[in-house]
LUMFI-205845 format. One record per residue (C-alpha): residue number from 1; residue in one letter; x negated, y, z negated. Coordinates in Angstrom, 1 decimal, decimal comma. Example, Ala and Ser with C-alpha at 12.3 -4.5 7.8 and 13.67 -1.06 7.14 Angstrom:
<rs>
<r><i>1</i><aa>A</aa><east>-12,3</east><north>-4,5</north><up>-7,8</up></r>
<r><i>2</i><aa>S</aa><east>-13,7</east><north>-1,1</north><up>-7,1</up></r>
</rs>
This chain:
<rs>
<r><i>1</i><aa>X</aa><east>0,1</east><north>0,0</north><up>0,3</up></r>
<r><i>2</i><aa>X</aa><east>-1,5</east><north>3,3</north><up>1,2</up></r>
<r><i>3</i><aa>X</aa><east>-2,1</east><north>5,7</north><up>-1,3</up></r>
<r><i>4</i><aa>X</aa><east>-3,3</east><north>9,9</north><up>-0,8</up></r>
<r><i>5</i><aa>X</aa><east>-5,0</east><north>10,9</north><up>-4,5</up></r>
<r><i>6</i><aa>X</aa><east>-5,2</east><north>14,5</north><up>-3,0</up></r>
<r><i>7</i><aa>X</aa><east>-3,0</east><north>16,8</north><up>-1,8</up></r>
<r><i>8</i><aa>X</aa><east>-2,1</east><north>20,5</north><up>-1,9</up></r>
<r><i>9</i><aa>X</aa><east>1,4</east><north>22,1</north><up>-1,1</up></r>
<r><i>10</i><aa>X</aa><east>2,4</east><north>26,0</north><up>-0,2</up></r>
<r><i>11</i><aa>X</aa><east>4,8</east><north>25,5</north><up>-3,7</up></r>
<r><i>12</i><aa>X</aa><east>1,3</east><north>26,0</north><up>-6,2</up></r>
<r><i>13</i><aa>X</aa><east>-1,5</east><north>25,9</north><up>-4,2</up></r>
<r><i>14</i><aa>X</aa><east>-2,3</east><north>29,2</north><up>-2,1</up></r>
<r><i>15</i><aa>X</aa><east>-4,1</east><north>27,6</north><up>0,4</up></r>
<r><i>16</i><aa>X</aa><east>-1,2</east><north>25,0</north><up>1,0</up></r>
<r><i>17</i><aa>X</aa><east>0,4</east><north>25,4</north><up>4,3</up></r>
<r><i>18</i><aa>X</aa><east>3,2</east><north>22,9</north><up>3,9</up></r>
<r><i>19</i><aa>X</aa><east>6,2</east><north>22,9</north><up>1,4</up></r>
<r><i>20</i><aa>X</aa><east>6,2</east><north>19,6</north><up>-0,7</up></r>
<r><i>21</i><aa>X</aa><east>9,2</east><north>18,1</north><up>0,7</up></r>
<r><i>22</i><aa>X</aa><east>7,4</east><north>18,5</north><up>4,4</up></r>
<r><i>23</i><aa>X</aa><east>4,7</east><north>16,3</north><up>2,1</up></r>
<r><i>24</i><aa>X</aa><east>7,0</east><north>14,2</north><up>1,6</up></r>
<r><i>25</i><aa>X</aa><east>9,0</east><north>13,3</north><up>4,5</up></r>
<r><i>26</i><aa>X</aa><east>5,7</east><north>13,0</north><up>6,5</up></r>
<r><i>27</i><aa>X</aa><east>4,2</east><north>10,5</north><up>4,7</up></r>
<r><i>28</i><aa>X</aa><east>7,7</east><north>8,5</north><up>4,3</up></r>
<r><i>29</i><aa>X</aa><east>7,0</east><north>8,6</north><up>8,8</up></r>
<r><i>30</i><aa>X</aa><east>3,4</east><north>7,5</north><up>8,0</up></r>
<r><i>31</i><aa>X</aa><east>4,3</east><north>4,6</north><up>6,1</up></r>
<r><i>32</i><aa>X</aa><east>2,1</east><north>6,5</north><up>3,1</up></r>
<r><i>33</i><aa>X</aa><east>3,7</east><north>4,6</north><up>0,0</up></r>
<r><i>34</i><aa>X</aa><east>2,2</east><north>6,9</north><up>-2,2</up></r>
<r><i>35</i><aa>X</aa><east>1,1</east><north>10,9</north><up>-3,2</up></r>
<r><i>36</i><aa>X</aa><east>-0,9</east><north>12,8</north><up>-5,5</up></r>
<r><i>37</i><aa>X</aa><east>-0,1</east><north>16,2</north><up>-6,3</up></r>
<r><i>38</i><aa>X</aa><east>-3,5</east><north>17,9</north><up>-7,3</up></r>
<r><i>39</i><aa>X</aa><east>-2,6</east><north>21,3</north><up>-6,8</up></r>
<r><i>40</i><aa>X</aa><east>-5,8</east><north>23,6</north><up>-8,2</up></r>
<r><i>41</i><aa>X</aa><east>-6,0</east><north>24,1</north><up>-11,7</up></r>
<r><i>42</i><aa>X</aa><east>-2,3</east><north>23,4</north><up>-12,4</up></r>
<r><i>43</i><aa>X</aa><east>-0,3</east><north>20,0</north><up>-12,7</up></r>
<r><i>44</i><aa>X</aa><east>3,0</east><north>20,2</north><up>-11,4</up></r>
<r><i>45</i><aa>X</aa><east>5,9</east><north>20,8</north><up>-14,4</up></r>
<r><i>46</i><aa>X</aa><east>7,8</east><north>17,0</north><up>-15,0</up></r>
<r><i>47</i><aa>X</aa><east>11,3</east><north>18,4</north><up>-14,0</up></r>
<r><i>48</i><aa>X</aa><east>10,2</east><north>19,5</north><up>-10,6</up></r>
<r><i>49</i><aa>X</aa><east>8,4</east><north>16,1</north><up>-9,9</up></r>
<r><i>50</i><aa>X</aa><east>11,2</east><north>14,8</north><up>-10,9</up></r>
<r><i>51</i><aa>X</aa><east>13,6</east><north>16,2</north><up>-8,9</up></r>
<r><i>52</i><aa>X</aa><east>11,2</east><north>15,5</north><up>-5,6</up></r>
<r><i>53</i><aa>X</aa><east>11,2</east><north>12,1</north><up>-6,2</up></r>
<r><i>54</i><aa>X</aa><east>14,8</east><north>11,7</north><up>-6,3</up></r>
<r><i>55</i><aa>X</aa><east>15,0</east><north>13,2</north><up>-2,9</up></r>
<r><i>56</i><aa>X</aa><east>12,3</east><north>11,5</north><up>-1,5</up></r>
<r><i>57</i><aa>X</aa><east>12,2</east><north>7,8</north><up>-3,5</up></r>
<r><i>58</i><aa>X</aa><east>10,5</east><north>6,4</north><up>-0,4</up></r>
<r><i>59</i><aa>X</aa><east>7,2</east><north>7,6</north><up>-1,7</up></r>
<r><i>60</i><aa>X</aa><east>6,0</east><north>7,4</north><up>-5,2</up></r>
<r><i>61</i><aa>X</aa><east>5,1</east><north>11,0</north><up>-6,3</up></r>
<r><i>62</i><aa>X</aa><east>2,0</east><north>11,6</north><up>-9,1</up></r>
<r><i>63</i><aa>X</aa><east>0,9</east><north>14,6</north><up>-10,7</up></r>
<r><i>64</i><aa>X</aa><east>-2,7</east><north>15,3</north><up>-10,8</up></r>
<r><i>65</i><aa>X</aa><east>-4,8</east><north>18,6</north><up>-10,7</up></r>
<r><i>66</i><aa>X</aa><east>-8,0</east><north>19,7</north><up>-9,0</up></r>
<r><i>67</i><aa>X</aa><east>-9,9</east><north>22,0</north><up>-11,4</up></r>
<r><i>68</i><aa>X</aa><east>-12,4</east><north>24,4</north><up>-10,3</up></r>
<r><i>69</i><aa>X</aa><east>-15,6</east><north>24,4</north><up>-13,2</up></r>
<r><i>70</i><aa>X</aa><east>-17,8</east><north>27,5</north><up>-14,4</up></r>
<r><i>71</i><aa>X</aa><east>-20,2</east><north>26,7</north><up>-11,4</up></r>
<r><i>72</i><aa>X</aa><east>-17,6</east><north>26,1</north><up>-8,8</up></r>
<r><i>73</i><aa>X</aa><east>-17,9</east><north>22,6</north><up>-8,7</up></r>
<r><i>74</i><aa>X</aa><east>-14,0</east><north>20,8</north><up>-8,0</up></r>
<r><i>75</i><aa>X</aa><east>-13,3</east><north>17,6</north><up>-10,1</up></r>
<r><i>76</i><aa>X</aa><east>-9,8</east><north>15,9</north><up>-9,7</up></r>
<r><i>77</i><aa>X</aa><east>-8,1</east><north>15,2</north><up>-12,1</up></r>
<r><i>78</i><aa>X</aa><east>-5,9</east><north>11,8</north><up>-12,9</up></r>
<r><i>79</i><aa>X</aa><east>-3,8</east><north>10,7</north><up>-16,0</up></r>
<r><i>80</i><aa>X</aa><east>-3,4</east><north>13,9</north><up>-17,1</up></r>
<r><i>81</i><aa>X</aa><east>0,0</east><north>15,5</north><up>-17,8</up></r>
<r><i>82</i><aa>X</aa><east>-0,8</east><north>18,2</north><up>-20,4</up></r>
<r><i>83</i><aa>X</aa><east>-0,9</east><north>21,3</north><up>-18,7</up></r>
<r><i>84</i><aa>X</aa><east>-2,7</east><north>23,0</north><up>-21,4</up></r>
<r><i>85</i><aa>X</aa><east>-5,5</east><north>20,4</north><up>-21,3</up></r>
<r><i>86</i><aa>X</aa><east>-7,7</east><north>21,7</north><up>-18,4</up></r>
<r><i>87</i><aa>X</aa><east>-8,1</east><north>25,1</north><up>-16,5</up></r>
<r><i>88</i><aa>X</aa><east>-10,4</east><north>26,9</north><up>-14,6</up></r>
<r><i>89</i><aa>X</aa><east>-13,9</east><north>28,1</north><up>-15,3</up></r>
<r><i>90</i><aa>X</aa><east>-14,2</east><north>25,7</north><up>-17,6</up></r>
<r><i>91</i><aa>X</aa><east>-18,0</east><north>24,0</north><up>-17,8</up></r>
<r><i>92</i><aa>X</aa><east>-18,6</east><north>20,7</north><up>-15,7</up></r>
<r><i>93</i><aa>X</aa><east>-18,8</east><north>18,9</north><up>-19,1</up></r>
<r><i>94</i><aa>X</aa><east>-15,7</east><north>20,1</north><up>-20,7</up></r>
<r><i>95</i><aa>X</aa><east>-13,8</east><north>18,8</north><up>-17,7</up></r>
<r><i>96</i><aa>X</aa><east>-15,0</east><north>15,4</north><up>-17,5</up></r>
<r><i>97</i><aa>X</aa><east>-15,5</east><north>15,1</north><up>-21,5</up></r>
<r><i>98</i><aa>X</aa><east>-11,7</east><north>16,4</north><up>-22,1</up></r>
<r><i>99</i><aa>X</aa><east>-10,2</east><north>14,4</north><up>-19,1</up></r>
<r><i>100</i><aa>X</aa><east>-12,4</east><north>11,1</north><up>-20,8</up></r>
<r><i>101</i><aa>X</aa><east>-11,0</east><north>12,1</north><up>-23,9</up></r>
<r><i>102</i><aa>X</aa><east>-7,5</east><north>12,0</north><up>-23,3</up></r>
<r><i>103</i><aa>X</aa><east>-7,1</east><north>8,8</north><up>-21,1</up></r>
<r><i>104</i><aa>X</aa><east>-8,3</east><north>10,4</north><up>-18,2</up></r>
<r><i>105</i><aa>X</aa><east>-9,9</east><north>9,4</north><up>-14,4</up></r>
<r><i>106</i><aa>X</aa><east>-12,3</east><north>12,3</north><up>-12,7</up></r>
<r><i>107</i><aa>X</aa><east>-12,9</east><north>12,4</north><up>-9,3</up></r>
<r><i>108</i><aa>X</aa><east>-15,6</east><north>14,5</north><up>-8,3</up></r>
<r><i>109</i><aa>X</aa><east>-14,5</east><north>16,5</north><up>-5,4</up></r>
<r><i>110</i><aa>X</aa><east>-15,5</east><north>17,0</north><up>-1,8</up></r>
<r><i>111</i><aa>X</aa><east>-19,4</east><north>17,0</north><up>-2,5</up></r>
<r><i>112</i><aa>X</aa><east>-21,9</east><north>19,1</north><up>-0,9</up></r>
<r><i>113</i><aa>X</aa><east>-18,9</east><north>21,1</north><up>0,5</up></r>
<r><i>114</i><aa>X</aa><east>-20,4</east><north>24,3</north><up>-0,4</up></r>
<r><i>115</i><aa>X</aa><east>-23,8</east><north>23,4</north><up>-1,9</up></r>
<r><i>116</i><aa>X</aa><east>-26,9</east><north>21,1</north><up>-0,7</up></r>
<r><i>117</i><aa>X</aa><east>-26,7</east><north>20,4</north><up>-4,2</up></r>
<r><i>118</i><aa>X</aa><east>-24,8</east><north>17,7</north><up>-6,7</up></r>
<r><i>119</i><aa>X</aa><east>-23,4</east><north>18,5</north><up>-10,3</up></r>
<r><i>120</i><aa>X</aa><east>-26,3</east><north>18,2</north><up>-11,9</up></r>
<r><i>121</i><aa>X</aa><east>-23,5</east><north>17,2</north><up>-15,3</up></r>
<r><i>122</i><aa>X</aa><east>-23,5</east><north>13,7</north><up>-13,2</up></r>
<r><i>123</i><aa>X</aa><east>-26,7</east><north>12,5</north><up>-14,1</up></r>
<r><i>124</i><aa>X</aa><east>-26,1</east><north>12,7</north><up>-17,9</up></r>
<r><i>125</i><aa>X</aa><east>-22,2</east><north>12,1</north><up>-18,4</up></r>
<r><i>126</i><aa>X</aa><east>-20,9</east><north>10,2</north><up>-15,3</up></r>
<r><i>127</i><aa>X</aa><east>-17,4</east><north>10,5</north><up>-14,0</up></r>
<r><i>128</i><aa>X</aa><east>-15,3</east><north>7,5</north><up>-11,9</up></r>
<r><i>129</i><aa>X</aa><east>-15,3</east><north>7,9</north><up>-8,7</up></r>
<r><i>130</i><aa>X</aa><east>-17,2</east><north>10,5</north><up>-5,8</up></r>
<r><i>131</i><aa>X</aa><east>-15,0</east><north>11,7</north><up>-3,4</up></r>
<r><i>132</i><aa>X</aa><east>-16,2</east><north>10,9</north><up>-0,2</up></r>
<r><i>133</i><aa>X</aa><east>-13,9</east><north>11,7</north><up>3,0</up></r>
<r><i>134</i><aa>X</aa><east>-11,4</east><north>14,0</north><up>3,3</up></r>
<r><i>135</i><aa>X</aa><east>-10,4</east><north>16,8</north><up>5,6</up></r>
<r><i>136</i><aa>X</aa><east>-12,9</east><north>18,8</north><up>4,0</up></r>
<r><i>137</i><aa>X</aa><east>-15,4</east><north>16,4</north><up>3,8</up></r>
<r><i>138</i><aa>X</aa><east>-18,1</east><north>17,0</north><up>7,1</up></r>
<r><i>139</i><aa>X</aa><east>-20,2</east><north>14,8</north><up>8,9</up></r>
<r><i>140</i><aa>X</aa><east>-23,0</east><north>17,5</north><up>6,9</up></r>
<r><i>141</i><aa>X</aa><east>-21,5</east><north>16,2</north><up>3,6</up></r>
<r><i>142</i><aa>X</aa><east>-20,3</east><north>12,7</north><up>3,7</up></r>
<r><i>143</i><aa>X</aa><east>-23,4</east><north>11,1</north><up>3,8</up></r>
<r><i>144</i><aa>X</aa><east>-24,9</east><north>12,5</north><up>1,1</up></r>
<r><i>145</i><aa>X</aa><east>-21,8</east><north>12,1</north><up>-1,1</up></r>
<r><i>146</i><aa>X</aa><east>-22,1</east><north>8,2</north><up>0,2</up></r>
<r><i>147</i><aa>X</aa><east>-25,6</east><north>8,3</north><up>-1,2</up></r>
<r><i>148</i><aa>X</aa><east>-24,5</east><north>10,0</north><up>-4,2</up></r>
<r><i>149</i><aa>X</aa><east>-21,6</east><north>7,9</north><up>-4,9</up></r>
<r><i>150</i><aa>X</aa><east>-24,2</east><north>4,4</north><up>-4,2</up></r>
<r><i>151</i><aa>X</aa><east>-27,0</east><north>6,2</north><up>-6,6</up></r>
<r><i>152</i><aa>X</aa><east>-24,9</east><north>6,3</north><up>-9,8</up></r>
<r><i>153</i><aa>X</aa><east>-23,2</east><north>3,3</north><up>-9,2</up></r>
<r><i>154</i><aa>X</aa><east>-19,5</east><north>4,6</north><up>-8,8</up></r>
<r><i>155</i><aa>X</aa><east>-16,4</east><north>4,3</north><up>-6,7</up></r>
<r><i>156</i><aa>X</aa><east>-16,1</east><north>5,9</north><up>-3,3</up></r>
<r><i>157</i><aa>X</aa><east>-13,4</east><north>7,3</north><up>-3,2</up></r>
<r><i>158</i><aa>X</aa><east>-11,4</east><north>9,0</north><up>0,6</up></r>
<r><i>159</i><aa>X</aa><east>-8,1</east><north>11,5</north><up>0,6</up></r>
<r><i>160</i><aa>X</aa><east>-6,8</east><north>13,5</north><up>3,2</up></r>
<r><i>161</i><aa>X</aa><east>-7,1</east><north>16,8</north><up>0,7</up></r>
<r><i>162</i><aa>X</aa><east>-4,0</east><north>18,0</north><up>2,7</up></r>
<r><i>163</i><aa>X</aa><east>-2,8</east><north>21,2</north><up>2,8</up></r>
<r><i>164</i><aa>X</aa><east>-0,7</east><north>20,8</north><up>5,9</up></r>
<r><i>165</i><aa>X</aa><east>1,5</east><north>18,1</north><up>7,0</up></r>
<r><i>166</i><aa>X</aa><east>-1,1</east><north>17,4</north><up>10,1</up></r>
<r><i>167</i><aa>X</aa><east>-3,5</east><north>16,1</north><up>7,3</up></r>
<r><i>168</i><aa>X</aa><east>-1,7</east><north>13,3</north><up>6,1</up></r>
<r><i>169</i><aa>X</aa><east>-2,9</east><north>10,0</north><up>7,2</up></r>
<r><i>170</i><aa>X</aa><east>-6,2</east><north>10,5</north><up>8,2</up></r>
<r><i>171</i><aa>X</aa><east>-8,4</east><north>9,5</north><up>5,6</up></r>
<r><i>172</i><aa>X</aa><east>-6,5</east><north>7,7</north><up>2,2</up></r>
<r><i>173</i><aa>X</aa><east>-6,7</east><north>4,5</north><up>-0,2</up></r>
<r><i>174</i><aa>X</aa><east>-5,2</east><north>1,3</north><up>0,2</up></r>
<r><i>175</i><aa>X</aa><east>-4,1</east><north>-0,2</north><up>-2,9</up></r>
<r><i>176</i><aa>X</aa><east>-2,2</east><north>-3,9</north><up>-3,6</up></r>
<r><i>177</i><aa>X</aa><east>-0,1</east><north>-2,2</north><up>-6,4</up></r>
<r><i>178</i><aa>X</aa><east>0,8</east><north>1,0</north><up>-6,9</up></r>
<r><i>179</i><aa>X</aa><east>0,8</east><north>2,4</north><up>-10,6</up></r>
<r><i>180</i><aa>X</aa><east>3,9</east><north>2,4</north><up>-12,7</up></r>
<r><i>181</i><aa>X</aa><east>2,7</east><north>6,1</north><up>-13,7</up></r>
<r><i>182</i><aa>X</aa><east>-0,1</east><north>8,4</north><up>-14,2</up></r>
<r><i>183</i><aa>X</aa><east>-1,6</east><north>6,7</north><up>-16,7</up></r>
<r><i>184</i><aa>X</aa><east>-1,9</east><north>3,7</north><up>-14,6</up></r>
<r><i>185</i><aa>X</aa><east>-3,4</east><north>5,8</north><up>-11,7</up></r>
<r><i>186</i><aa>X</aa><east>-6,4</east><north>6,7</north><up>-13,9</up></r>
<r><i>187</i><aa>X</aa><east>-6,8</east><north>2,9</north><up>-14,4</up></r>
<r><i>188</i><aa>X</aa><east>-6,5</east><north>2,1</north><up>-10,7</up></r>
<r><i>189</i><aa>X</aa><east>-9,4</east><north>5,2</north><up>-10,1</up></r>
<r><i>190</i><aa>X</aa><east>-11,3</east><north>4,0</north><up>-12,3</up></r>
<r><i>191</i><aa>X</aa><east>-11,4</east><north>-0,1</north><up>-11,5</up></r>
<r><i>192</i><aa>X</aa><east>-12,8</east><north>0,8</north><up>-8,6</up></r>
<r><i>193</i><aa>X</aa><east>-10,3</east><north>-2,0</north><up>-6,0</up></r>
<r><i>194</i><aa>X</aa><east>-9,0</east><north>0,3</north><up>-3,8</up></r>
<r><i>195</i><aa>X</aa><east>-10,1</east><north>0,0</north><up>-0,1</up></r>
<r><i>196</i><aa>X</aa><east>-11,2</east><north>2,9</north><up>2,1</up></r>
<r><i>197</i><aa>X</aa><east>-8,7</east><north>3,9</north><up>5,0</up></r>
<r><i>198</i><aa>X</aa><east>-9,6</east><north>5,6</north><up>7,7</up></r>
<r><i>199</i><aa>X</aa><east>-7,6</east><north>6,4</north><up>10,7</up></r>
<r><i>200</i><aa>X</aa><east>-10,2</east><north>7,2</north><up>13,6</up></r>
<r><i>201</i><aa>X</aa><east>-8,2</east><north>7,2</north><up>16,9</up></r>
<r><i>202</i><aa>X</aa><east>-6,2</east><north>10,8</north><up>15,2</up></r>
<r><i>203</i><aa>X</aa><east>-9,8</east><north>12,1</north><up>13,7</up></r>
<r><i>204</i><aa>X</aa><east>-11,8</east><north>11,6</north><up>17,1</up></r>
<r><i>205</i><aa>X</aa><east>-8,6</east><north>13,0</north><up>18,8</up></r>
<r><i>206</i><aa>X</aa><east>-9,3</east><north>16,0</north><up>16,3</up></r>
<r><i>207</i><aa>X</aa><east>-13,2</east><north>16,0</north><up>16,9</up></r>
<r><i>208</i><aa>X</aa><east>-12,4</east><north>16,6</north><up>20,9</up></r>
<r><i>209</i><aa>X</aa><east>-10,2</east><north>19,3</north><up>20,0</up></r>
<r><i>210</i><aa>X</aa><east>-12,3</east><north>20,6</north><up>17,8</up></r>
<r><i>211</i><aa>X</aa><east>-15,2</east><north>20,7</north><up>20,1</up></r>
<r><i>212</i><aa>X</aa><east>-13,4</east><north>22,4</north><up>22,5</up></r>
<r><i>213</i><aa>X</aa><east>-13,0</east><north>25,2</north><up>20,3</up></r>
<r><i>214</i><aa>X</aa><east>-17,1</east><north>25,6</north><up>19,0</up></r>
<r><i>215</i><aa>X</aa><east>-17,9</east><north>28,2</north><up>21,9</up></r>
<r><i>216</i><aa>X</aa><east>-15,1</east><north>30,2</north><up>21,5</up></r>
<r><i>217</i><aa>X</aa><east>-15,8</east><north>30,2</north><up>17,2</up></r>
<r><i>218</i><aa>X</aa><east>-19,6</east><north>31,1</north><up>18,3</up></r>
<r><i>219</i><aa>X</aa><east>-18,9</east><north>33,4</north><up>21,0</up></r>
<r><i>220</i><aa>X</aa><east>-16,7</east><north>35,3</north><up>17,8</up></r>
<r><i>221</i><aa>X</aa><east>-19,5</east><north>35,1</north><up>15,1</up></r>
<r><i>222</i><aa>X</aa><east>-21,6</east><north>37,1</north><up>18,4</up></r>
<r><i>223</i><aa>X</aa><east>-19,3</east><north>39,7</north><up>17,9</up></r>
<r><i>224</i><aa>X</aa><east>-19,4</east><north>40,0</north><up>14,5</up></r>
<r><i>225</i><aa>X</aa><east>-15,8</east><north>38,8</north><up>13,5</up></r>
<r><i>226</i><aa>X</aa><east>-15,5</east><north>37,8</north><up>9,7</up></r>
<r><i>227</i><aa>X</aa><east>-14,6</east><north>34,3</north><up>8,9</up></r>
<r><i>228</i><aa>X</aa><east>-11,3</east><north>35,7</north><up>8,3</up></r>
<r><i>229</i><aa>X</aa><east>-10,9</east><north>37,3</north><up>11,3</up></r>
<r><i>230</i><aa>X</aa><east>-12,0</east><north>34,4</north><up>13,2</up></r>
<r><i>231</i><aa>X</aa><east>-9,7</east><north>31,8</north><up>11,1</up></r>
<r><i>232</i><aa>X</aa><east>-6,9</east><north>34,0</north><up>12,3</up></r>
<r><i>233</i><aa>X</aa><east>-7,3</east><north>33,6</north><up>16,0</up></r>
<r><i>234</i><aa>X</aa><east>-7,5</east><north>29,6</north><up>16,2</up></r>
<r><i>235</i><aa>X</aa><east>-6,1</east><north>26,5</north><up>15,8</up></r>
<r><i>236</i><aa>X</aa><east>-5,4</east><north>24,4</north><up>12,9</up></r>
<r><i>237</i><aa>X</aa><east>-8,3</east><north>22,3</north><up>13,6</up></r>
<r><i>238</i><aa>X</aa><east>-10,3</east><north>25,3</north><up>12,5</up></r>
<r><i>239</i><aa>X</aa><east>-10,8</east><north>26,4</north><up>8,9</up></r>
<r><i>240</i><aa>X</aa><east>-13,5</east><north>28,2</north><up>6,4</up></r>
<r><i>241</i><aa>X</aa><east>-15,7</east><north>25,3</north><up>6,1</up></r>
<r><i>242</i><aa>X</aa><east>-15,4</east><north>24,9</north><up>9,8</up></r>
<r><i>243</i><aa>X</aa><east>-17,0</east><north>28,4</north><up>10,1</up></r>
<r><i>244</i><aa>X</aa><east>-18,9</east><north>29,0</north><up>7,3</up></r>
<r><i>245</i><aa>X</aa><east>-20,3</east><north>25,2</north><up>8,2</up></r>
<r><i>246</i><aa>X</aa><east>-21,6</east><north>26,8</north><up>11,9</up></r>
<r><i>247</i><aa>X</aa><east>-23,0</east><north>29,9</north><up>10,5</up></r>
<r><i>248</i><aa>X</aa><east>-25,4</east><north>27,6</north><up>8,5</up></r>
<r><i>249</i><aa>X</aa><east>-26,3</east><north>25,3</north><up>11,9</up></r>
<r><i>250</i><aa>X</aa><east>-24,1</east><north>21,8</north><up>10,3</up></r>
<r><i>251</i><aa>X</aa><east>-22,7</east><north>19,2</north><up>11,8</up></r>
<r><i>252</i><aa>X</aa><east>-18,6</east><north>20,1</north><up>11,4</up></r>
<r><i>253</i><aa>X</aa><east>-17,2</east><north>17,1</north><up>12,8</up></r>
<r><i>254</i><aa>X</aa><east>-15,2</east><north>14,6</north><up>10,7</up></r>
<r><i>255</i><aa>X</aa><east>-16,5</east><north>11,6</north><up>9,9</up></r>
<r><i>256</i><aa>X</aa><east>-15,1</east><north>8,5</north><up>12,2</up></r>
<r><i>257</i><aa>X</aa><east>-15,3</east><north>4,5</north><up>10,6</up></r>
<r><i>258</i><aa>X</aa><east>-18,3</east><north>4,5</north><up>12,5</up></r>
<r><i>259</i><aa>X</aa><east>-20,2</east><north>6,8</north><up>10,8</up></r>
<r><i>260</i><aa>X</aa><east>-19,1</east><north>5,1</north><up>7,4</up></r>
<r><i>261</i><aa>X</aa><east>-21,9</east><north>3,0</north><up>5,6</up></r>
<r><i>262</i><aa>X</aa><east>-19,0</east><north>1,4</north><up>2,8</up></r>
<r><i>263</i><aa>X</aa><east>-17,4</east><north>-1,8</north><up>2,8</up></r>
<r><i>264</i><aa>X</aa><east>-13,6</east><north>-2,4</north><up>1,9</up></r>
<r><i>265</i><aa>X</aa><east>-12,7</east><north>0,0</north><up>5,0</up></r>
<r><i>266</i><aa>X</aa><east>-9,3</east><north>-1,0</north><up>6,1</up></r>
<r><i>267</i><aa>X</aa><east>-7,1</east><north>-0,7</north><up>9,1</up></r>
<r><i>268</i><aa>X</aa><east>-5,7</east><north>3,2</north><up>10,5</up></r>
<r><i>269</i><aa>X</aa><east>-2,6</east><north>4,6</north><up>9,0</up></r>
<r><i>270</i><aa>X</aa><east>0,2</east><north>2,8</north><up>9,9</up></r>
<r><i>271</i><aa>X</aa><east>2,8</east><north>4,0</north><up>12,7</up></r>
</rs>
């Protein structure tokens, strides 16, 4: 059963471009059995989750959170539903320690996206997994992320990091049994027994579309446009990470199955 561990919506993430209803409806169409709403620095209210779950029973909905630390690192936390425990601006160690003290699981989100270095806290205070594939992990960050997971002997995870319905299903995980609640979700993440899923055909098509836009992006850079101005002129395949990566001369295509040095890779997202 397919689960997406990292999803944002327009209701509670300013960068979200699809509503929670649109996300759940599209997930059902794709055969994704579960979504985890991991809004930035916010845990969904329980009553709102319950209302959405009742309206979209085909897709199991869980609450998580993506917390940004004082150093700018992003951590996905599962199993915590008390909105008072975690907040933006905490130190890396405090996020990990608090989450673990209350039964949560912590995954480092999109490492190497903003920095060539991994958070130093990981060598003395391990997390429960490393996200190695998402729509915000491009080729320049993917292989270092995999190497980090291997070095720390941690499970590797994949997720859409979806901000728009078009991102759902590109990367996800497969599990034999869906968790009953957020506590069991945290246990599942810690166990590291899920299988990484990559929709190679769709990613290849998106890479082709992005490649066609790269000359125009470089042209707009030469004309002096800011990253934000460039983003507004181009398609959904171009985000700020792509633009900033190109400015730095990085490979901003998304990893496909062929680039994935991981065991237990499952088939593409079912139609």
